[in-house]
C-alpha positions in Angstrom: -42.7 -43.3 -9.2 -39.7 -43.2 -11.6 -39.8 -41.2 -14.8 -39.6 -43.2 -18.0 -36.1 -43.3 -19.3 -34.5 -41.9 -16.2 -31.7 -44.0 -14.7 -31.7 -44.3 -10.9 -29.0 -42.2 -9.3 -27.0 -45.2 -8.3 -26.8 -46.3 -12.0 -25.2 -43.0 -13.0 -22.4 -42.9 -10.5 -19.0 -43.7 -12.0 -20.4 -43.2 -15.5 -19.3 -40.3 -17.6 -22.0 -37.7 -18.3 -20.6 -37.5 -21.9 -19.3 -40.6 -23.6 -15.5 -40.7 -23.2 -15.6 -38.1 -20.5 -14.7 -38.4 -16.8 -17.1 -39.8 -14.3 -19.3 -37.2 -12.6 -17.6 -37.6 -9.2 -14.2 -36.7 -10.9 -15.4 -33.4 -12.5 -14.2 -30.5 -10.4 -16.9 -28.3 -9.1 -15.9 -24.7 -8.1 -16.9 -23.6 -4.6 -19.9 -21.3 -4.6 -18.9 -17.7 -4.6 -21.2 -15.8 -2.3 -21.1 -12.6 -0.3 -23.5 -10.5 1.6 -23.8 -7.0 0.0 -25.2 -4.4 2.4 -26.4 -1.4 0.4 -27.2 2.1 1.6 -28.1 1.6 5.2 -27.2 5.2 5.9 -28.6 7.8 8.3 -30.0 9.8 5.3 -32.7 7.1 5.1 -33.4 7.1 8.8 -33.1 10.7 10.0 -32.5 12.7 6.9 -34.5 14.2 4.0 -34.8 10.7 2.4 -36.4 9.1 5.4 -38.0 5.8 4.4 -41.7 5.3 5.2 -42.2 1.8 4.0 -41.2 -0.9 4.8 -40.9 -0.2 8.5 -37.4 1.1 9.2 -37.0 -0.7 12.5 -38.0 -4.0 11.0 -35.7 -3.6 8.0 -32.8 -2.5 10.2 -33.2 -5.6 12.4 -33.2 -7.8 9.3 -30.0 -6.2 8.0 -28.2 -6.5 11.3 -29.4 -10.2 11.6 -28.2 -10.9 8.0 -24.8 -9.3 8.7 -24.3 -11.3 11.9 -25.3 -14.6 10.1 -23.0 -14.0 7.2 -20.1 -13.2 9.6 -20.8 -16.3 11.6 -20.9 -18.4 8.5 -17.6 -16.9 7.3 -19.1 -15.3 4.3 -17.5 -12.0 3.0 -19.5 -8.9 3.7 -19.4 -5.8 1.5 -20.8 -2.5 2.7 -21.9 0.0 0.1 -22.7 3.7 0.7 -23.7 6.7 -1.3 -20.9 9.2 -1.2 -20.9 12.8 -2.4 -18.4 15.6 -1.8 -18.7 17.7 1.4 -21.4 20.4 0.9 -23.7 18.2 -1.2 -27.3 18.3 -0.1 -27.4 14.6 0.7 -24.9 11.9 1.4 -22.2 14.6 1.8 -18.9 13.2 3.0 -18.6 13.9 6.8 -22.2 14.7 7.3 -24.5 12.8 9.7 -26.5 11.5 6.7 -23.4 10.0 5.1 -22.8 7.7 8.1 -24.0 4.1 8.4 -26.9 3.6 10.8 -25.3 3.1 14.2 -26.8 -0.4 14.5 -25.1 -1.5 11.3 -21.9 0.4 12.2 -21.8 -1.6 15.4 -21.7 -5.0 13.6 -19.4 -4.0 10.6 -15.8 -5.2 10.8 -13.5 -2.4 9.7 -11.5 -4.9 7.6 -14.5 -5.7 5.4 -14.7 -4.3 1.9 -16.5 -0.9 1.8 -17.5 0.6 -1.5 -18.4 4.3 -1.9 -20.7 5.1 -4.9 -22.1 8.2 -6.5 -24.7 6.5 -8.7 -27.8 4.4 -7.8 -26.0 1.1 -8.6 -22.8 0.0 -7.1 -21.9 -1.5 -10.5 -22.5 1.6 -12.6 -19.3 2.6 -14.4 -17.5 -0.6 -13.5 -16.4 -3.1 -16.2 -17.2 -6.1 -14.0 -18.6 -7.0 -10.7 -15.1 -7.7 -9.5 -15.0 -4.0 -8.6 -16.6 -5.1 -5.3 -13.7 -7.4 -4.4 -11.0 -6.4 -2.0 -10.7 -3.4 0.4 -12.4 0.0 0.5 -12.7 1.7 -2.8 -13.5 5.3 -3.3 -15.5 6.8 -6.1 -13.7 8.6 -8.9 -15.5 11.5 -10.4 -15.1 10.2 -14.0 -16.2 6.6 -13.3 -19.1 7.3 -11.0 -18.3 4.3 -9.0 
């Protein structure tokens, strides 16, 4: 059943969407910009004082690893985000076991992928745009909290 007033798709091909404009098939459409952002899959949440109780850690970890593998196989960029605090901090301290990615995630992460270290709950806190996640590894600056 066709909606009243709606032209069939074949009737709109070659016609401009706006009078005097180019036909639809000539309007450039940017490629989708997608990436998988893996956030905070660190040991602190598995074996540390912030151990997650729900959802089940093993199930969540398997889903993260599966998503990373699928994104990599599809050629999508993968960004890995971690909490990062100075050595000696009670949690997420640089160089501590809790600061490290879970070994299952570490095993599937390509070292050339973008890695973002953050000091705040959000990877975007203190950034002027989301472009702060593009490129190679970035380290937090004390003043920006990134």
